[in-house]
N, C-alpha and C positions, 0 to 999 in steps of 0.2 A: 802521569797516570801510574797507579800502584795497585797491587793486589795484596789483600790482607789475609793471612792464615792465622786463626785464633791461637794455634799452638806453636807459632813461630815468633820468637821474641825479636828477631831482626826486622829489616825493612826490605820489601820487594818493590823496586821501581821499574821504570821502562827499560833502563840499561843498568849494567853493573855499576857504572859510576854513580848512579842515583840510588843505589841499593846498599844495604848494610847486612853483611853475612852474620851467621850465628852458628855455633857448634855446641852440642851438649857438653856440659862441664865434666871433666875427668874426675874420677873419685880421688879425693885427697886423703892423706893420712897413711899410716903404715898398712901394709898388706895383711889381711886377715890370715889366720893359720889355714893350712890345707887340712883336709880330712880324708882319711882312708878307712873305710869300713870293710872288714873281712868277715865273711860268713861261711863257716863250714857247715856241712850237711849231715845230720844224723850222728854227730859226734857227741859222745856222752860227757858228762861232767868230769868223770875220772879218766878220760882217754888221753888227755894232753900230758906231756912230761911234767910241766909245771903244776899240774893238778894231781900228781902222784902216780902217773902211769910209767910203765917200763918202755913205752913207745917213745922213740927219740923225736922230739920236736924242738930242735935247737933254736930255730928262728923265733917261734912263739915264746919259748922260754926266755930268750934274750930280751924280747919286748917286755915280758913280765919283770925281768930283773931291772930294766930301765924304767919301768912304770909301776902299775898296780894290778893286782888280781882281786876280783870281786868274788866273794863266796856265796852271796845271796842274790845272784842275778837270775831272773825268771823269764820264761818265754811261754808260748802256747805249746801244746804237744804235737803240732803239725807245722809243716814248713810255710805254706802260703800265709796262714794267719799271723805267724810270727813276723814274716817279712813285711806284711802289710802294717802291722802294729809298729814295727821299728821305723818304717819310712813315714808314718803318718802321725805318730804320737797319740793314736786313738785305739780304743778297744776294737777288736776285729769284727765282732758281730754288728756293731753299729755302723760299720763302713762297707758292709756287703761281703765280708770274707770270713764267714763263720767256719767254712770248711775249706778244702783244697780248691785251687783254681781249676781243677779237672772238670768240674761240672757246675752248671747253673741249676740249682734245685727248684727254682721257680718261686722262691721267697726272697724278700728284700735283704735279709741278713746273710744270704748265701748265693750271690750271683756269680761267683767265680772271678770277680774283679772288684777293685776298689771304686766306690762311688765317685763319679766325676766331679762332684762338688767338694770333695775332700782334697785339700792341698797337701802335696807330699814334700818331703825334705828337699829333694833335688830341684823341685819347682821353685821353692823359696830361695835356695842357694843360687840358682841360675839368675833369678831376679836381682840378687845382690852382687852380681858380677863374677860368680864362680863358673869355671868350666866344670861340667858335670859328665861323668863317664861311668858306664856300667859294663863290667866284663864278667860273663859267666851266667849263672842261673837267674831267671826272672820268675817264672811260675806265678805270675799275677794277672795273666790273661786267660780267659776260658779256653779250654783246649779246642773247641770248635772254631775259635778265632785264630788258631795257629795254622795259617795257610799262607802260601806265597801271595795271595790276593787280599790278605787281611780278613776282616777290617782291623785297622791299626790303632784304634782309639785307646786300647788298653796295653799297647806295647810300650817299651821303655821311652822311646823318643817322644811319645805323646804325654808321658808322665814326668817330664822334667829333665831327661838326660840328653846331652848334646850328641853323644855317640854311644853305640851299643854293639857288643860282639859277644855271642854266647849261644845258649840254648834256652828256649822259652818254656819247655816242659819241666816236669818235676825231677826227671833224671834222664840220663842219656848214656850211650856207650862212650867210653873214654878214648877208644881208638878210631871209631867211625861215628862221631856224633852228628846229629842233625843240627847244623849251625845256621844262625842268622846274623847278619850284619846290618845295623840300622833297621831298615824296613824291608829287607829282602833276604832270600836264602843265600847262604854262602857254602861253597864246596868244601869238603874235607881237604885240608892242605895235603898235597902229595909230597911227603918227605919220609924218609926211612926213620922208623922209630917214633913216629908221631904219637903224642899223648896230649889229651885235652888240657890237663893242668899246666903243662909246659906252654901250650898255645895261649892259654888265658894269661899267663904271666908275661909272655911276649907282648900281647896286645896291651896289657895294663902299662907296661913300661913304654910302649910306643905312644900311647895316648898322652902319658905324662911328658914324654920327650917333646912331642909336638906342641903340647900346651905351653911348655916353658919357652919353646922357640918362638911361638907366634903370639902368645899372650903373657909375656914375662911379668907384667904388673898385676895379673889377676891370680887369685888362689884357685885351687882345684879341689873337687870332691870326687874321689875314686871309690866306687862300690865294687869290690872284688868278691864274687860269690862262686867258690869252687864247686864242682860236682862232687868232689871228695867230702865226706866219706859215705855218700849215699851209694847203695848197691846200683850197678855191679862193681865189685871191688876189682880194680884193674890197675896194675902198676908194673914198671920194669921189673923183671924177674930178680935182679940183684937186690932190690929193696925188700922183696918178699922173703928171699932166702935168709936174710939176716935174722928172721924171726921164726924159722921153722922149728928150732929147738926151744925157743923162749916159752912157748905156751903149752908145752907138753905137761907142765905142772897142773894145767886145768884151770877152769874158771873159779873154783872155790878158793884155791890158794892164791890166785891172782887177785881176787877181791880182798883177801886178808892182807896181802902185801901192799896193795894200793892204799887201803885205809891206814896202815901203819905209816906209810910215807906221807899221806895227807896230814896226819896228826903231827908227825915230826916237822913238817914244813909250816905248821901253824895255820893251816887252812881249816882244820877240823878240830873241835875241842877234845882235850884228853877225855878218855872214857867213853867216847861215842861208839856205840855198837854198830855192826852192820844191820841193816834192815833184814828181816827174815827172807829166806829164799823165796823167789817168785814161784807162784803156782806153775806146775808143769815142768820145771827145770830139775832134771835128775842130778844127784850128786855125781861129781866127776869120777869118784871111786867106783861107782856102779856101772860105768860104761865099759863096753867090750873093747878089745884092742883096735878093731877097725874104726870104731867111733872115735876113740881118742886120737888116732892118727889123722883121720879126716878133719875132725873139729879143730885140732891144733893148727892144721894147715890153712883152714879157712880163716881163722883168726890172724894167722901170719899175713894173709892177703890183705886183711883190713889194716893191720899195722903198717905194712909196706906202703899201702895206698896213702895213709895219713902222713907217714914220714916223707914220702915223695911230694905230697902237696905242700908240706912245710918247707921243703927245699925250694919249691917254686916261689913261695912267698918270700923266702930268703933272697931270691934274685930281685924281687920287686923292692924289698927293703934296701938291698945293696945299691940299686939304681937310685933310690931316693937319697941315699947317703952320698953317692957319687955326684948327683945333681945339686948337692948342697941344700936339699929341702927337708931332710929327715928331722932335724932339730925343731923345726916349726911346723910339724905335721902331727895332728892328732890321729893316732892309729887305734882302732878298736878291733879286737878279734873275738868272735863268739861263735856259737852254734845255734841253729834254728830250733832244735828240740833235742830231746834225749836220744840215746842210742835205740836202734830199731829192732824189734822182734820179728820183723816181716820175713826173715828167713825161715821162721818156724822152728820146731824142735831140733831139726838136724841140719838146717842150712843146705847148701848145694854148691857144687862146682860151677853150675850154670844158674844164674839168677832167674832165667826164664822159667825154670821149674817151679820154685815157690811162687813166683808171680803168676803162674798159671794154675795154682792150687795143687801142684803135684809134689808129693813127698817121696823122695827116693832114699832107701836105706844106705847107711855108710858103706856097707859091703859092696854096693853097686858103684860107689864113687871112688873106691881106693885106686882103681886102675886109671882114673882120670886126674890124679893130683898133679901130674906134671903140666897140666893145662891151666892150673889155678893162676888167675891174674892176667891171663892172655886175652886175645880177642874172643876166643871161643870158651874161655874159662873165667868170664866175669862172675865172680862168686858172691855169695851171701853167707854169713855165718849163722850158727844156731843161736837161739834166743838166750842161751846161757852166757854167751859172750856179750850180748847186749846188756844183760844183768851186770856183768863185770864192768862194762863201760860206764854204767851209771852208779858205780860205787861212790858212796855207801848207801844209796837210796833204793827204794822199792819201785818196781815196774819200769815201764819203758815209754817211748814215743806212743802216741795215741791216748795215753792215760794222763790224768791230771795229778797223779802222785808225783813226787819229786823226780823220780826217774824219767818222767816225761817232760817236766817243766823247769827243772833247774839246769842251767847251762853255764859253762865257763865264760868269763868276760875278762879280757886283758885290755887295759888302757895304757897307752904309752904316748907321752908328749914331753920330750926332753926340755923344751923351753917353757912348759907349763908348770903349774903347782904340783906338789906331791913329792913324797920321799921315795926314791927309787927302791923297788923291791917290796913296797908296802902291800898290805892286805886290807881290804875293806869288807865289812860284814853287813852293811846296811841292806835292807830289802830294796831291790831295784827290779823293774820289769821292762820288757821291750818297749812299752809305750813311753817310758821315761827317757829313752835315748835321744829322740828328736828334741824334746824340750831342753835337755842337757846341752846338746850341741848348739842350739839357738843361744843359750845363755853364754856359753864359752866363746862363741863367735861374736857376741854383741848384736844379734839379729832378732828383731821382734818375732814372736811366734804368730802363725797365721790363725788367729781366732782362739777360741777356747779349746784346749786339748785335754784329753783324759789323763795323760801322764804329767809328771812334774819333774822339774830339773833336780838333779842330784850333783850339780857342778861343784857344790861346796865340799862334797866328799873327797874330791881330788886332793885338796889341801888339808882337810880335817877328817881324821879317821873317826872322830866321835860325832860328826855332823849327823843329825837325825835323817831318817828316810824322808823322801819327799811327800809321801802319802801314808795314810793309815789303813787303806782298804784296797783289795784287789780280788776280783772274782775270776773263775775259769769255767768253761764248759766246752766239751768236745765229745761228739758221739754219745751224748747223754751223760758222760762222766762229769762230775761237778765238784768244785772246791771254792773256798773263799778264805782269804787271809785278812785278819783284822787285828791291828795292834799287838802283833806277836803270836796270835793264835791262828791255827789253820784247821778248818774242817774239810774233810775229803770224802767223796763216795765214788766207788767204781760201779757204774750202773750195769745191770744185766739186761741186754737187749730184749725188748718185748714185755718187760715187767712194768708194773705200775711204779712211777717215780716216788710215790708215797711210801713204797716198800723198801726203798734204798737204805742200806745200812751205812750210816755216817760214822766216820772216825774223827777224833779230835786230837790235835797235837799242840803242845806248848813249844813253839819253835825256838824260844829263847833258851830253853833248857834241853831241848831234844833236837839237835841239829839234823839228824838223819830221819826224823819222824819215825822212830822205831817203836815208840811206846804210845799206844792209844789210851787216852785218859777220858774217853767219852763217858764211861760209867761213873767216873768221879766228878765230872763237871756237866751234868745234864742240862742245867739252866744255861750255861755258857754255850753249849752246843746248840740248844734251841734258838738262842739269840743269833748265832752265826747262820743257822739255816734260814731264819727269817730275813736276815741281812742279805743272804744270797738271792732270795726271791726279789727283794727290792732292787738290788743291783742288776738282776736279770731284766727287770722291767725297764730300768733306766737305759740299758745298753742294747735293746733290741735282740735279746737272746732267743725269744720265742719265734716260731714254734720249735720246741725241743725235738730232736731227731736222733733216735738211737739205732738207726740202721748201721750194720758194720761198714767199715770203710770201703770194702770192695763193692758192696751193694750200692752205696751212694755214688761211687765212681761210675758204676755200670748203668745207673738209672739216669741216663742222659735224656734231656728234654727233647722236644720236637724241633731241634735246631742243629745246624751243621751237617756235614756229609753223612754222619752216622744215621741221621733221620731220613735220608733220601732213599727211595725205593730203587732209583736208577742213578748210577754214577757213570758219566761218559768221560773218558780220558782219551787224549790225543797225543801222538808222538811230537816231541819237541816241547811239551809243556813241562812245568816245574815238577819236582818230586812231590809226592803225596806224603806228608809227614806222618810218622807213627801216631802222634796224639789224635789224629782223625778217627782212630779206632775202627777203620775200615780195611786195615791191611793184613788182618789175620785170616785164619781158616776156620774160625769158630762159628761162622754164620753160613746158612745155606744160601748159595749164590749160583747164578747162571752167568758165565763169562763168555762173551762173544767178541771175537776180533773181526773187523770188517776191512776187506782189502780193496784197494783202488784198481788193482790189475791182477793178472795171473800170478798166483802164489804157489803153483804146483811144483816148482823147483827151488823155492826160496828157503833161506836159512836165517835164523836170528830170533832174538827175544821179542815176544809180544807183550808179556806182562810179567814183572818180577817183583816179588815181595820178600823183604828181608836181606840177610847177608850170610856170611859164613856160619853164623850161629844157628840159622834155620830160616825157614820161609817156604814159599812155593814159587814155581816158575812155569809159565806156558810159553812154548817156543816151537819154531819150525826147524826141522832138519831135512834139507833137500826135499821140502814139500810135505814131509811127514810131521803131523802134529805130535808134540811130546810134552809131557808134564812130569814134574818132580816136586816132592814135598819132603821137608826135613823138620824134625822136632826133636830136640835133645839128642842129636846125633843119630837118630833113626830116620833113614831116607828110603822113600819108595819112589819108583819111577814107572812111567807108562808111555808106550809109543802106540800111535794109532795103527790100525790094521792095514791101512793103505795110505798112499799119498793123496793130497787134495787133487781133485780134478781141475783141469784148466778153467772151467767155468764157475767153480765154487768160490764165492766171494765172502763167505762167513764160515767161521769155525771156532770152536772153543770147548768149554767143559761145563758140566753140571756137578756141583758139590753139594752134598746133603750131610749136614752134621747130625750126629746121632746122640741120644741121651747119655751113652757111655763115653762121650767125647771122641769117639772114632768118627770116621767119615766115609762116605761112598762117593767115588769120583768117576765120572763117565765122560770120555772124549766124544765129540760129535761134530759133524759137518753136514749141512743141508738136511738136518733132521735125522740123519743116520748115526747110530751109535758105532763108534770106532774102537771101542775097548773100555774096560772098566777095571777099577782096582779099589781095594779097601785101604784107607789111611788109618793106621792104628791109633794115632794120637793127633787130633787137631788142637788148635789153640789160638787165642787172641794175642798171645805174647810169645811169638816164635823167635823174635830178636828185638833189638831196639831200633831197627831201621824200617822205614815205611815201604812205599810202593812206587815203582817206576814203570813207565810205558816205553816199550821199544828198546830198552837197554837195562843194564845192571851196573850202576856206576861205582859200586864199592865191592868188597870181597864177596865171593860166591860159595855156595854149598854144593853147586852142581855145574858140570861142564856146559849144561844148556844155557847158562847165563853168560857165557864168554863172548858171544857174537851179537852185536846190536842189529836190529832189523833195519832194512832200508826205509827211511821215513817216507820216501815217495811211494812205497808199496802199501804201508799200513795207514788206513784212514782213521780208525778209532778202535777203542776197546770199551765195550759197555758191560758194566757189572750190574746185574739185576738181583736185588735182595729178595729171596724167596720167603714169603710170609708164613704164618701159621696156617694150618689147613682151613680153619674157619674164616680165613681172610682171602681164600684163593680166588673167589669170584671178583672181588674188588681189585685184586692184583692183576688178574687177566685183563680187566677193562683198562687199567692204567697202562699196561704194556701195549695193548692195541692202540690206545690213544696216542702213545708216544712214537709209534712207528712212522 
């Protein structure tokens, strides 16, 4: 008697003696090359040492010396779309990632995630026997899915990675990050001097070490996505101090010096001018003494952050060399978009300020410069330094001008083709990376891709570009490149797209796109404009959406915790991540703690949001309800007028946010008001750390956060979101129904 399995080539009989075993055949032939893709964040084309910067990046420079630098590599002007394009080989609109992963706008081209039917590079490589590892930033899952309970369908392990360690949001604190490992939250490692970039390098090395030990015959794909150099700028102080004097020359002289070095290095053609000064950036010579001092220090923080990240990459490269793997590893280093102007005209010692729409003058910041780069001094620079980071181009991240979409690309493969130290000038886009790797590895591409391989350019500096056309669209800004010409428009939100003023550049003769020739070539411009509309229809660009970035992020749909009118939290549960958008003080809320027993003499944290940078906390001190709120170093505290009575089982606060961004806070128990206070400045972005129940597991801004509550005493904490006045009746019915 035997049993037949259609997918089993052997024979199954009644006994082993009557059966024939079978095992899948092992892959034959030489091992394919390993692949390491390194993505920096918000690092401009002119920020790396090997691209003309005064910032020291010896690891990346050495990879460039051993490999190639591409001067015509393009991306999208936002991080999530670029990462999606790179991993898929597809244009971002057509795969559901028109905008950031922060939000699902309700349209197919902007779901905050990559369509499930789109096959990604790690999925293909894993199917071909690669070990696939992601360390660092993901930012390809909608923020409402970044919870300890998932859903996990858009997390790294569901999209082709064997292991994952890092952060799922667009940015995080470098000293106290909200970390995830595989499909679960991970605590911040408790070690002195912890920094995320160092931690990510440790994990990358550990994944490779384990891979070589347990799968020695298989190649690996390592995707290393640093938080650097996205704000907050944080790095060990010694890295920052190296640059405190470097940037006192200002951004104008820095731009000129970088362009000179770029020309000398053969990256930029002789005679290339700087693009005109970006609108709103003042000449350095017109700044006052406080502004120059503060702005130079903020740029020093950026530079130290970048050099520190380069040093951690150096540890990874050294490990690959030690393991004997470097020579047959394809290493790519790039940035997801141009340098960012999101620090505004003046930047800040604390990134939470510009991220909350608050602009503080330099005179107010001079006394805080000793904190730059620290836990409470996670900085952002003024947009003038972002302009310098994108030397010699115009504009920044979010724009489709070259300052937003031209990124450095270093490719190193010691055993591969190419002359060490070479420069490649072909047009290349992020969608061309996956097809290029497929060809280099000898792996069939998964269906028809938008990108094309430029593998031939590694060996041949004169090999043509893989394609003749590429479009861009972000926040209503539009551009198209076709056979060496590029048409660009910066859209004004709220205006008719037909009124957009288009510029035209001959990219073969005008490297920096400094000279608009639209008036001389009206017919060519008209052809490119029509071509843009055709490409837009092909790639699911519509509907166009010109809302500013912050408005699109804030316009969350009816999904996730942010859409809930009542949030119930219990002691012992996992941390509520900051991306949930429910952890700030910007919304009017009623918070009630419910006790299982007498709390009239108890002490401990009931609800804690944020860390040493800022936040709010509700706690008990010997039975007395207490509250504290901190924003940008300004702290207010309130204690209840009496302890809780032995029979009182509920207590909490009412917070009402006001149009001027201040707030009114009332402590209460059993319907009785126990004190009130005005909060001068509320905000959604008090820190980069979310919300915890019954404890405060990281650094604190208030002594109230020091003692955890007895979990046997606290039953739950309910947060009721107070609606607009015209919604009050419906809200009351909802609360009554939930009791």
